C-alpha positions in Angstrom: 7.2 -33.0 20.1 10.4 -33.2 18.1 8.5 -34.2 15.0 6.0 -31.4 15.4 8.8 -28.9 15.9 10.6 -29.8 12.8 7.4 -29.7 10.8 7.3 -26.0 11.5 10.2 -25.4 9.3 10.3 -25.9 5.5 13.4 -27.6 4.0 15.8 -25.2 2.5 17.8 -26.2 -0.5 21.4 -25.3 -1.3 20.2 -23.1 -4.2 17.9 -21.2 -1.8 20.8 -20.6 0.7 23.0 -19.4 -2.2 20.3 -17.0 -3.3 19.9 -15.6 0.2 23.7 -15.1 0.5 23.8 -13.3 -2.9 21.0 -11.1 -1.8 22.9 -10.2 1.4 26.1 -9.5 -0.6 24.1 -6.6 -2.3 25.8 -7.0 -5.7 29.2 -8.0 -4.5 30.6 -11.0 -6.4 29.9 -14.3 -4.6 33.0 -16.2 -5.9 35.3 -13.3 -5.2 34.0 -12.6 -1.6 33.2 -16.1 -0.3 35.0 -18.7 -2.4 38.6 -19.4 -1.1 41.1 -20.7 -3.6 43.7 -22.9 -2.2 47.2 -24.2 -3.2 45.7 -27.7 -3.6 43.6 -26.7 -6.7 40.3 -27.0 -4.7 38.0 -24.0 -4.1 36.4 -23.8 -0.6 32.8 -22.7 -0.7 31.1 -20.9 2.2 28.8 -23.8 3.0 28.2 -27.5 2.2 25.1 -29.4 2.4 23.7 -33.0 1.9 23.4 -32.1 -1.8 27.2 -32.1 -1.9 27.4 -35.5 -0.4 27.6 -38.2 -3.0 28.0 -41.8 -2.1 30.1 -42.1 1.0 33.6 -43.4 0.4 34.1 -46.7 2.2 37.0 -45.9 4.5 37.7 -47.9 7.6 39.5 -45.8 10.2 40.6 -47.1 13.6 39.2 -45.7 16.8 42.4 -46.5 18.8 45.7 -44.9 17.6 49.1 -45.5 19.2 51.3 -42.8 20.7 54.7 -43.4 19.2 58.2 -42.0 19.9 61.4 -42.1 17.8 64.8 -43.4 19.1 68.0 -43.2 17.0 69.9 -46.4 17.8 73.6 -45.9 18.5 73.7 -48.6 21.2 71.1 -51.4 21.4 71.3 -51.4 25.2 70.8 -47.7 25.5 68.0 -47.6 22.9 66.2 -50.5 24.8 66.5 -48.6 28.1 65.1 -45.4 26.5 62.2 -47.4 24.9 61.2 -49.1 28.2 61.3 -45.8 30.0 59.1 -44.1 27.4 56.7 -47.0 27.4 56.3 -46.7 31.2 55.4 -43.0 30.7 52.6 -43.5 28.3 54.1 -44.2 24.9 52.6 -47.2 23.2 54.9 -47.7 20.1 58.5 -47.2 19.5 60.1 -46.1 16.2 63.7 -47.3 16.0 66.1 -45.6 13.5 68.8 -48.1 12.6 72.0 -46.6 11.2 74.0 -49.9 10.9 73.4 -53.6 10.7 75.5 -54.5 13.8 72.5 -54.6 16.1 72.0 -57.3 18.8 68.3 -58.1 18.6 68.2 -59.6 22.1 69.5 -56.4 23.6 67.3 -54.1 21.5 64.0 -55.9 22.2 64.8 -57.0 25.8 61.8 -56.8 28.2 59.7 -54.9 25.8 56.1 -55.8 26.6 54.2 -58.2 24.3 51.9 -56.6 21.8 53.9 -53.4 21.6 54.2 -51.9 18.1 57.7 -51.5 16.8 58.6 -49.5 13.7 62.1 -50.2 12.3 63.7 -47.8 9.8 67.0 -49.3 8.6 69.2 -46.7 6.9 70.5 -49.6 4.7 69.1 -52.3 2.6 70.1 -55.9 3.5 67.7 -58.9 3.0 69.9 -61.1 5.1 69.6 -58.7 8.1 65.8 -58.7 7.7 65.6 -62.4 7.4 67.6 -62.8 10.7 65.2 -60.3 12.3 62.2 -62.2 11.0 63.5 -65.4 12.4 64.2 -63.8 15.8 60.7 -62.4 16.0 59.1 -65.8 15.3 58.5 -66.6 19.0 58.0 -63.1 20.2 54.7 -61.4 20.4 55.6 -58.0 19.0 54.0 -56.1 16.2 56.9 -55.0 14.0 56.7 -52.8 10.9 59.9 -52.6 8.9 60.3 -49.4 6.7 61.9 -50.6 3.4 61.4 -48.0 0.7 63.9 -48.3 -2.1 62.1 -45.9 -4.4 61.7 -43.4 -1.6 65.5 -43.6 -1.0 66.1 -42.9 -4.7 63.7 -39.9 -4.7 65.2 -38.4 -1.4 69.0 -38.9 -2.2 69.1 -39.2 -6.0 70.7 -42.7 -5.7 69.7 -46.3 -5.1 71.2 -48.1 -2.2 73.2 -50.1 -4.7 71.5 -50.1 -8.2 68.0 -50.6 -9.6 68.5 -54.4 -10.2 70.3 -55.2 -6.9 67.8 -53.1 -4.8 64.8 -54.8 -6.3 66.5 -58.2 -5.8 67.0 -57.4 -2.1 63.4 -56.1 -1.7 62.1 -59.2 -3.4 63.9 -61.5 -1.0 62.5 -59.4 1.9 58.9 -59.7 0.6 59.1 -63.4 -0.2 60.8 -64.4 3.1 59.1 -62.2 5.7 56.6 -64.1 7.8 56.6 -62.3 11.2 56.2 -58.7 10.3 53.0 -56.6 10.2 54.5 -54.8 7.2 57.9 -55.0 5.4 57.5 -52.3 2.7 56.7 -48.6 3.3 56.0 -45.6 1.2 57.2 -42.1 2.5 54.7 -39.3 1.8 56.6 -37.1 4.3 59.3 -36.4 1.7 56.8 -34.8 -0.7 55.0 -32.8 2.1 58.3 -31.4 3.5 59.5 -30.5 0.0 56.4 -28.4 -0.7 54.2 -30.7 -2.8 50.5 -29.9 -2.6 48.1 -32.6 -1.2 46.9 -34.1 -4.5 50.6 -34.4 -5.6 51.5 -36.1 -2.3 48.7 -38.6 -2.8 49.4 -39.2 -6.5 53.1 -39.7 -6.0 52.5 -42.2 -3.2 50.0 -44.3 -5.1 52.2 -44.1 -8.2 55.1 -45.4 -6.1 52.7 -48.1 -4.8 52.0 -49.1 -8.4 55.7 -49.5 -9.1 56.0 -51.9 -6.1 52.8 -53.8 -7.1 53.9 -54.1 -10.7 57.2 -55.6 -9.7 55.5 -57.8 -7.1 53.2 -59.2 -9.8 56.2 -60.9 -11.4 57.1 -62.6 -8.1 56.0 -66.1 -7.1 53.7 -65.0 -4.3 50.9 -67.2 -3.1 47.3 -65.8 -3.1 47.3 -66.0 0.7 50.6 -63.9 0.9 49.2 -61.2 -1.4 46.0 -60.9 0.6 47.9 -60.7 3.9 50.7 -58.4 2.6 50.1 -54.9 4.1 51.8 -51.7 3.0 52.8 -49.0 5.4 52.7 -45.3 4.7 54.7 -42.7 6.6 52.7 -39.4 6.4 53.7 -35.9 7.4 50.7 -33.7 8.3 50.5 -30.0 7.6 48.7 -27.1 9.0 45.7 -27.2 6.6 43.5 -28.8 9.2 40.4 -30.1 7.3 42.5 -30.8 4.2 44.9 -32.9 6.2 42.1 -34.9 7.8 40.8 -35.5 4.2 44.2 -36.4 2.9 44.6 -39.4 5.3 41.1 -40.6 4.4 41.7 -40.1 0.7 45.0 -42.1 1.0 43.2 -45.1 2.5 40.6 -45.0 -0.2 43.2 -44.7 -3.0 45.4 -47.5 -1.6 42.4 -49.8 -1.3 41.2 -49.0 -4.9 44.7 -49.7 -6.4 45.8 -52.6 -4.3 42.6 -54.5 -4.9 43.2 -54.3 -8.7 46.5 -56.2 -8.1 44.9 -58.8 -5.7 46.8 -57.4 -2.7 45.5 -56.4 0.7 43.3 -53.4 0.5 44.1 -52.3 4.0 47.2 -50.2 4.8 48.9 -49.0 7.9 49.4 -45.2 8.5 51.9 -43.7 10.8 51.8 -39.9 10.9 54.0 -37.1 12.2 53.7 -33.3 12.0 55.4 -31.7 9.0 58.8 -30.0 9.4 57.8 -27.5 6.7 55.8 -25.2 9.1 58.1 -25.3 12.0 60.0 -22.2 13.0 63.3 -21.3 14.8 62.1 -18.0 16.2 59.1 -17.9 18.7 59.5 -21.7 18.8 56.8 -22.2 21.5 54.2 -21.6 18.7 55.4 -25.0 17.3 53.5 -26.5 20.2 50.2 -25.1 18.7 51.2 -26.3 15.2 52.0 -29.8 16.3 48.8 -30.0 18.3 46.5 -29.2 15.3 48.5 -31.3 13.0 48.4 -34.3 15.3 44.6 -33.7 15.7 44.3 -33.8 11.9 46.1 -37.1 12.0 43.9 -38.5 14.7 40.6 -37.5 13.0 41.9 -38.5 9.6 42.4 -42.1 10.9 46.2 -42.6 11.5 47.1 -45.9 13.1 50.0 -44.3 15.0 51.1 -40.8 15.7 54.7 -39.7 16.4 54.5 -36.1 17.6 57.5 -33.8 16.9 59.1 -31.9 19.9 58.7 -28.2 19.6 62.5 -27.7 19.6 63.3 -30.6 17.2 64.7 -28.4 14.4 67.5 -26.8 16.5 67.9 -29.0 19.7 69.3 -32.4 19.9 67.0 -35.0 21.4 66.2 -34.1 25.0 63.8 -35.5 27.7 62.0 -32.2 28.2 61.1 -31.8 24.5 60.1 -35.5 24.2 58.0 -35.3 27.4 56.0 -32.3 26.1 55.4 -33.9 22.7 54.2 -37.1 24.4 52.0 -35.2 26.8 50.3 -33.4 24.0 49.1 -36.7 22.7 48.2 -38.0 26.1 46.0 -34.9 26.7 44.3 -35.3 23.4 43.5 -39.0 24.3 42.7 -38.8 28.0 41.2 -35.3 28.3 39.8 -34.8 24.8 38.6 -38.4 24.4 39.9 -38.5 20.8 40.3 -42.3 20.8 36.7 -43.3 21.6 35.2 -43.4 18.1 36.5 -44.4 14.7 35.5 -42.8 11.4 34.5 -39.6 13.2 34.6 -37.6 9.9 32.3 -40.0 8.1 29.2 -38.3 6.8 30.4 -34.7 7.4 29.5 -32.7 4.2 32.7 -30.7 4.1 35.2 -33.4 4.9 33.5 -36.0 2.7 33.5 -33.6 -0.2 37.2 -32.7 0.3 38.1 -36.3 0.6 36.5 -37.1 -2.7 37.9 -34.0 -4.5 41.5 -34.7 -3.2 41.2 -38.4 -4.3 39.8 -37.4 -7.8 42.6 -34.8 -8.3 45.2 -37.3 -7.2 43.9 -39.8 -9.6 44.1 -37.3 -12.4 47.8 -36.8 -11.7 48.4 -40.5 -11.2 46.9 -41.2 -14.6 49.2 -38.6 -16.2 52.2 -40.3 -14.5 51.2 -43.7 -15.7 50.6 -42.4 -19.2 54.2 -40.9 -19.0 55.7 -44.4 -18.3 55.3 -44.6 -14.5 56.7 -43.0 -11.4 60.3 -44.1 -11.9 60.5 -42.8 -15.4 59.0 -39.5 -14.5 61.3 -39.2 -11.5 64.4 -39.9 -13.8 63.2 -37.3 -16.3 62.9 -34.7 -13.5 59.1 -34.2 -14.1 58.2 -35.0 -10.5 60.9 -32.8 -9.1 59.8 -29.9 -11.4 56.1 -30.2 -10.3 57.1 -30.2 -6.6 59.3 -27.1 -7.1 56.5 -25.3 -8.8 54.1 -26.0 -5.9 56.8 -25.2 -3.3 57.4 -21.9 -5.0 53.7 -20.9 -4.9 53.6 -21.7 -1.2 56.8 -19.9 -0.5 55.5 -16.8 -2.4 52.3 -16.8 -0.1 54.6 -17.0 2.9 56.9 -14.2 1.7 54.1 -11.8 1.0 52.3 -12.6 4.2 49.2 -14.5 2.8 50.4 -17.6 4.6 51.2 -16.7 8.2 53.5 -18.4 10.6 52.9 -16.5 13.9 56.0 -15.1 15.4 58.0 -15.4 12.3 56.3 -13.4 9.4 53.7 -11.9 11.6 53.7 -10.6 15.2 57.5 -11.4 15.4 59.4 -10.3 18.4 62.5 -8.4 17.2 64.1 -9.1 20.6 64.2 -12.8 20.1 67.8 -14.2 20.0 68.4 -17.8 18.8 72.1 -17.8 17.6 73.5 -19.2 20.9 70.7 -21.9 21.2 71.5 -23.8 18.0 72.7 -27.4 18.6 71.6 -28.6 15.2 71.8 -26.9 11.8 68.2 -26.0 11.1 68.5 -25.2 7.3 68.7 -27.1 4.1 72.1 -28.8 3.7 73.6 -28.9 0.2 76.2 -31.5 -0.2 77.4 -31.6 -3.8 77.7 -35.2 -4.9 77.2 -37.4 -7.9 73.6 -38.7 -8.3 71.7 -40.6 -10.9 68.9 -38.0 -10.7 68.0 -34.8 -9.0 67.0 -35.5 -5.5 63.8 -34.0 -3.9 64.9 -31.7 -1.1 63.0 -30.9 2.1 62.9 -27.3 3.1 61.1 -25.2 5.8 59.1 -22.2 4.7 60.8 -19.8 7.1 64.5 -20.7 6.4 65.5 -17.6 4.4 63.9 -15.2 6.8 65.6 -17.0 9.8 69.0 -16.9 8.2 68.6 -13.2 7.7 67.7 -12.7 11.3 70.6 -14.8 12.5 72.9 -12.7 10.4 71.5 -9.6 11.9 72.1 -11.0 15.4 75.7 -11.6 14.5 76.1 -8.1 13.1 74.5 -6.5 16.2 76.8 -8.3 18.7 79.2 -5.8 20.3 82.8 -6.2 19.3 85.2 -7.5 21.9 
């Protein structure tokens, strides 16, 4: 019956669909009415078909993704207690931020279940510390990912940890002597996202950074087995462009595999994703729940290995159990009630997302080739070229927000003038400028709504009755 039913209908080509649409437009311009231009340099058409689907990119996305939570370690015992409590409540991975080297490993990892994924972000660079940690983990069945990113540190702060030579020597020791980590080197896309770079730029700068590491590693005495097992880790911030962000993660995996394979390194990579700070708002903060939900969904469908959701009040409140619980429960609902961990590669074969993935990858490769022709990522960063390009993209996005074309509900549209936030600020929610000597101009993260919020806070202050 099905075969007979479908035989009743003739196949319709993309050209025929477009002709029908143009007829219905009655002379109106097709491109002007139905084609949407984006900040990413890619035009969105009103429909996609199998004719748009070239050869499917070979991208392996996991079905299962870990729910992750961050803990800033001021005390190993307290951090361990928090970690075990979070794991009991549904979290599967812990992201420890380490501000100092004086950490007792036995205390930090005490009674954490075998097989747990642990992400460690040291805010310092010390090969000896990493070697001691590696030795400690030898008889413990934990999956540990260490986030060492010396180039990311330079881009974010304008300075190396020490200097170019010393930092590379430290990283070289870490790479050569690490045996018990899932990953020992990371690349931080979040910096570029939160600073306002468009998606092709985020991808291009990340793989250009990857190439810097791979070029340096090529001169190291690494065994073939070590190179094939060595896995890079990417920290990705996910924005509000739902389908573009799904495609971004898929394109990143494909780009990594393409480049790493050329150097003889492992073509697989590990992605840990979190919502971007750029779209989060101080006023009408409950809308941040909706934003982090769609951003986390993009990360899931794009194939992230782990997702660390951002509490709705993270930009102005100190860490608190209520905010953490809500953020964790958002992910638990998506897993257990929306069944978003049952199938891997859910986007594979979808005309629109496959097309976007390829377009983003191709645009990123164009930017990447320009960077390589200019001498590589470090040279372009030192010359200020990367910073200039990000500023230009950020300015275009800021302009769209300022004129209302890019909407943040409750902030530049449908705002509640009665909202008061001045007394709720526990953290400074705006860009901090600390004049200091740097080797190069740092890339600065900034939220879209900052100027508008500062103006509203000033108005709150002025409207307060005098005592």
